[in-house]
C-alpha positions in Angstrom: -44.4 -18.9 -4.2 -42.8 -22.3 -4.1 -41.8 -22.0 -7.8 -40.2 -18.6 -7.1 -38.4 -20.0 -4.1 -37.0 -22.9 -6.1 -35.8 -20.5 -8.8 -34.1 -18.3 -6.3 -32.4 -21.3 -4.7 -31.3 -22.6 -8.0 -29.9 -19.2 -9.0 -28.0 -19.0 -5.6 -26.7 -22.6 -6.2 -25.5 -21.6 -9.7 -23.8 -18.4 -8.4 -22.1 -20.3 -5.6 -20.9 -23.2 -7.8 -19.8 -21.3 -10.9 -18.9 -17.9 -9.5 -18.2 -17.9 -5.8 -16.2 -21.2 -5.6 -13.9 -20.4 -8.7 -13.3 -16.9 -7.3 -12.3 -18.4 -3.9 -10.0 -20.9 -5.6 -8.3 -18.1 -7.6 -8.0 -16.0 -4.4 -6.4 -18.9 -2.5 -3.8 -19.7 -5.2 -3.0 -16.3 -6.7 -3.9 -13.5 -4.2 -1.8 -13.4 -1.1 -2.8 -9.9 0.2 -5.5 -7.3 -0.1 -4.0 -5.6 -3.1 -3.6 -8.8 -5.0 -7.2 -9.7 -4.1 -8.3 -6.3 -5.5 -6.3 -7.0 -8.7 -7.8 -10.5 -9.0 -11.3 -9.0 -8.7 -10.6 -6.5 -11.5 -9.1 -9.2 -13.7 -12.0 -11.7 -13.3 -14.8 -9.1 -13.6 -13.1 -7.4 -16.6 -12.5 -10.7 -18.3 -16.1 -11.8 -17.8 -17.3 -8.4 -19.1 -15.1 -8.6 -22.2 -16.1 -12.2 -23.0 -19.8 -11.2 -22.7 -19.7 -7.9 -24.6 -17.0 -8.3 -27.4 -18.7 -11.3 -29.1 -21.9 -9.2 -29.4 -19.9 -6.5 -31.2 -18.4 -9.1 -33.5 -21.8 -10.5 -34.3 -23.1 -7.0 -35.0 -25.9 -7.2 -32.5 -25.6 -3.6 -31.2 -25.3 -2.4 -34.8 -23.2 -3.1 -38.0 -19.5 -2.7 -37.3 -16.6 -1.9 -39.5 -14.6 -5.1 -40.5 -11.4 -3.6 -39.1 -13.1 -3.2 -35.7 -14.3 -6.8 -35.9 -10.8 -8.0 -36.6 -9.4 -6.0 -33.7 -12.1 -7.5 -31.4 -11.2 -11.0 -32.5 -7.5 -10.3 -31.8 -8.5 -9.0 -28.4 -10.5 -12.2 -27.6 -7.6 -14.4 -28.7 -5.2 -12.7 -26.2 -7.4 -13.4 -23.2 -7.0 -17.2 -23.0 -3.3 -16.9 -23.9 -2.5 -14.6 -20.9 -4.9 -16.4 -18.6 -3.3 -19.8 -19.4 0.2 -18.3 -18.9 -0.9 -17.1 -15.4 -2.5 -20.5 -14.5 0.7 -22.2 -15.5 2.7 -19.8 -13.3 4.5 -18.4 -16.4 3.5 -14.9 -15.5 2.2 -13.3 -12.3 -1.3 -12.0 -11.5 0.0 -8.5 -11.8 1.7 -9.2 -15.2 -1.5 -10.8 -16.5 -3.7 -7.8 -15.5 -1.2 -5.3 -16.8 -1.0 -7.2 -20.1 -4.8 -7.2 -20.4 -5.1 -3.5 -19.7 -2.3 -2.6 -22.2 -3.7 -4.9 -24.9 -7.1 -3.3 -24.5 -5.6 0.1 -24.7 -3.7 -0.9 -27.8 -6.9 -2.2 -29.5 -8.7 1.1 -28.6 -5.8 3.2 -29.9 -5.6 1.3 -33.2 -9.3 1.7 -33.7 -9.1 5.5 -33.0 -6.2 6.0 -35.4 -8.1 4.0 -38.1 -11.2 6.1 -37.5 -9.2 9.3 -37.8 -8.6 8.6 -41.5 -12.3 8.4 -42.1 -13.8 11.3 -40.2 -15.7 12.5 -43.2 -18.3 10.1 -42.0 -20.1 10.8 -38.7 -19.9 7.1 -37.7 -16.1 7.2 -37.4 -16.2 10.5 -35.4 -18.4 8.7 -32.9 -16.0 5.8 -32.8 -13.1 8.1 -31.9 -15.0 9.4 -28.9 -16.3 5.9 -28.0 -12.9 4.3 -27.9 -11.4 7.3 -26.2 -14.0 6.9 -23.4 -13.1 3.2 -23.2 -9.5 4.2 -22.9 -10.4 6.4 -19.9 -12.2 3.4 -18.4 -8.9 1.4 -18.7 -7.1 4.2 -16.9 -9.6 3.9 -14.0 -9.2 0.1 -13.9 -5.4 0.6 -13.7 -5.8 2.9 -10.7 -8.3 0.6 -9.0 -5.7 -2.1 -9.5 -3.0 0.0 -7.7 -0.8 0.3 -10.8 1.0 3.7 -10.5 3.5 3.6 -13.4 1.2 1.6 -15.7 -1.4 4.4 -15.3 1.3 7.0 -16.3 2.1 5.0 -19.4 -1.5 4.5 -20.3 -2.3 8.2 -19.8 0.6 9.1 -22.1 -0.5 6.6 -24.8 -4.1 7.7 -24.7 -3.3 11.4 -24.9 -0.8 10.8 -27.7 -3.4 8.7 -29.6 -6.0 11.5 -29.3 -3.4 14.1 -30.4 -2.6 11.9 -33.4 -6.3 11.6 -34.3 -6.7 15.4 -34.1 -3.9 16.0 -36.6 -4.8 13.1 -38.9 -8.5 13.9 -39.1 -8.0 17.7 -39.2 -11.5 17.8 -37.8 -12.2 21.1 -35.9 -14.5 19.5 -33.3 -12.0 16.8 -32.5 -9.2 19.4 -32.2 -11.3 21.6 -29.9 -11.7 18.7 -27.5 -8.0 18.2 -27.2 -7.4 20.6 -24.3 -10.3 19.2 -22.3 -9.1 15.6 -22.7 -5.5 16.6 -22.0 -6.5 18.1 -18.7 -8.6 15.0 -17.8 -5.7 12.6 -18.5 -3.2 14.6 -16.6 -5.5 15.0 -13.6 -6.3 11.3 -13.6 -2.6 10.5 -13.5 -1.6 13.0 -10.9 -4.6 12.6 -8.5 -4.6 8.9 -9.0 -0.9 8.6 -8.2 -1.4 10.7 -5.1 -4.3 8.5 -4.0 -2.2 5.4 -4.5 0.7 6.9 -2.5 -1.7 7.7 0.3 -3.1 4.2 0.3 0.3 2.7 0.3 1.3 4.9 3.2 -1.8 3.8 5.2 -1.0 0.1 4.4 2.6 0.5 5.6 1.4 2.2 8.8 -1.2 -0.5 9.4 1.4 -3.2 8.8 3.8 -1.6 11.2 1.1 -1.3 13.8 0.1 -4.9 13.3 3.7 -6.1 13.6 4.1 -3.9 16.7 1.1 -5.6 18.3 2.2 -9.1 17.3 5.9 -8.8 18.3 5.3 -8.8 22.1 2.7 -11.5 21.7 5.1 -13.8 19.8 8.1 -12.9 22.0 6.3 -13.7 25.2 4.0 -16.4 23.9 0.9 -14.6 25.0 -2.6 -14.8 23.8 -4.5 -11.7 22.6 -6.3 -11.3 25.9 -3.0 -11.7 27.9 -1.2 -9.2 25.6 -4.1 -6.7 26.0 -3.9 -7.0 29.8 -0.1 -6.5 29.7 -0.5 -3.5 27.5 -3.2 -2.0 29.7 -1.0 -2.5 32.8 1.9 -0.8 31.1 -0.2 2.2 30.3 -1.3 2.5 33.9 0.7 5.2 35.7 0.9 3.5 39.1 -0.3 -0.1 38.7 -1.4 -1.7 42.0 -0.5 -5.1 43.3 -3.9 -6.5 42.5 -3.7 -5.4 38.9 -0.2 -7.0 38.5 -1.3 -10.3 40.2 -4.4 -10.4 38.1 -2.4 -10.0 34.9 0.2 -12.6 36.0 -2.7 -14.9 36.9 -3.8 -14.9 33.3 -0.4 -16.3 32.2 1.0 -19.8 32.3 4.4 -20.5 33.9 6.2 -20.5 30.5 4.8 -17.1 29.6 5.7 -15.7 33.0 9.3 -16.9 32.6 9.6 -15.3 29.2 8.2 -12.1 30.6 10.6 -12.0 33.6 13.5 -12.9 31.3 12.6 -10.1 28.9 12.2 -7.5 31.7 15.5 -8.6 33.3 17.3 -8.3 29.9 15.8 -4.8 29.4 16.8 -3.6 32.9 20.3 -5.0 32.5 20.7 -3.3 29.1 19.3 -0.1 30.4 21.7 -0.1 33.4 24.6 -0.9 31.1 23.8 2.0 28.8 23.3 4.4 31.8 26.6 3.2 33.3 28.4 4.0 30.1 26.7 7.4 29.8 27.4 8.3 33.4 31.1 7.5 32.9 31.3 9.3 29.5 29.3 12.3 30.8 30.1 12.7 34.6 28.9 16.3 34.5 25.3 15.2 33.9 22.7 14.5 36.5 20.8 11.1 36.7 17.7 12.5 35.0 19.9 14.2 32.3 21.7 10.9 31.7 18.4 9.1 31.3 17.3 11.7 28.7 20.6 11.3 26.9 20.0 7.5 26.8 16.7 8.0 25.0 18.1 10.7 22.7 20.8 8.2 21.6 18.1 5.7 20.9 16.6 8.2 18.4 13.5 9.0 20.5 11.6 12.1 19.7 10.7 14.8 22.2 7.1 13.6 22.5 8.2 10.0 23.0 10.7 11.0 25.7 8.0 13.0 27.5 5.7 9.9 27.4 8.3 7.5 28.5 9.6 9.6 31.4 6.1 11.0 32.3 7.4 14.5 32.2 6.1 17.7 30.5 7.6 19.0 27.3 8.8 22.1 29.0 10.7 20.0 31.6 12.4 17.9 28.9 13.3 21.0 26.8 14.8 22.7 29.8 16.9 19.7 30.7 18.1 19.4 27.1 19.2 23.0 27.3 21.2 22.3 30.4 22.8 19.3 28.7 23.8 21.4 25.8 25.3 24.0 28.1 27.2 21.4 30.1 28.7 19.9 26.9 29.5 23.4 25.5 27.6 22.7 22.3 27.0 25.5 19.8 23.4 26.3 18.8 23.8 24.6 15.4 25.4 21.4 16.7 23.2 18.3 16.7 22.8 17.0 20.3 22.3 13.4 19.2 25.5 13.4 17.0 27.5 15.1 19.8 26.4 12.6 22.4 27.2 9.6 20.1 30.6 11.0 19.1 31.7 11.6 22.7 30.4 8.1 23.8 32.3 6.5 21.0 35.5 8.4 22.1 35.0 7.1 25.6 34.5 3.5 24.4 37.5 3.7 22.1 39.7 5.0 25.0 38.4 2.2 27.2 39.4 -0.4 24.6 42.8 1.2 24.2 43.5 0.9 27.9 42.7 -2.8 27.7 
């Protein structure tokens, strides 16, 4: 038992020292966000895999290999330290290094497939075509995992073109019969993969906007997370009581309170200034209609206006109809554009008088 525990501890120490610590160092220096960390993981794991497997092929341990394949494997191994050194010296980026590795691997596989196509009278080379084609598909998947959209398109085209060339060079019926199947696979990988990457990018953008939205009031007012959460909760309360307000203010220091009061005063002043201009430019509108126009001019959507004014969608829609009628707008005219145009005319007239 003690011997087993020592071996486990020794293995854990080895992994921590020679795997975990170097990975952390790379992540700290070369990966600034989640996508770059994903690319770094793909690069490191792929590099380790190649350095472990390719030498075995060169030595012929899995089975005797064609001398041409051995030369291609040696060339592949030589490129790895070259690109890694360039990245470590900041000559190329992490993304450029990974793209280079994927494209070099694909080039090696394509060359091996083309070479095999000239020797398909032997079963060994037929197997090699399908073997390297499968490896090419694995490179496509690694490209997708690394969030490379256009590189995946390029690799799909090269892989499909290579297999197409092999089918014509070899004139092998079986290889030609598999062409439609592989064509569909490569096209689907490209289209569905690109769609997946677009969806992930959209989610990341949305999360980033939400994060910035949460951070902006915190930074602006100098609040902590707990204080910002209390302020947000108070703002979402329909009719906050005095106790809730006092409790929230009690969580803030004097500097944060001053920032909050200044921001609120600036907002109220700006709002009143906007409403004053709208009331003068549109004297025919009621106070509630002027408030709706102010929000429309800010680009707020119907659902947002309903939430901000605490009114139903039917109420806001009805008032928008009244506004359009008072302004004599045609059905096809854009309300936002009409309001902005008339407000600009009012301001221009005011400047002309000055």
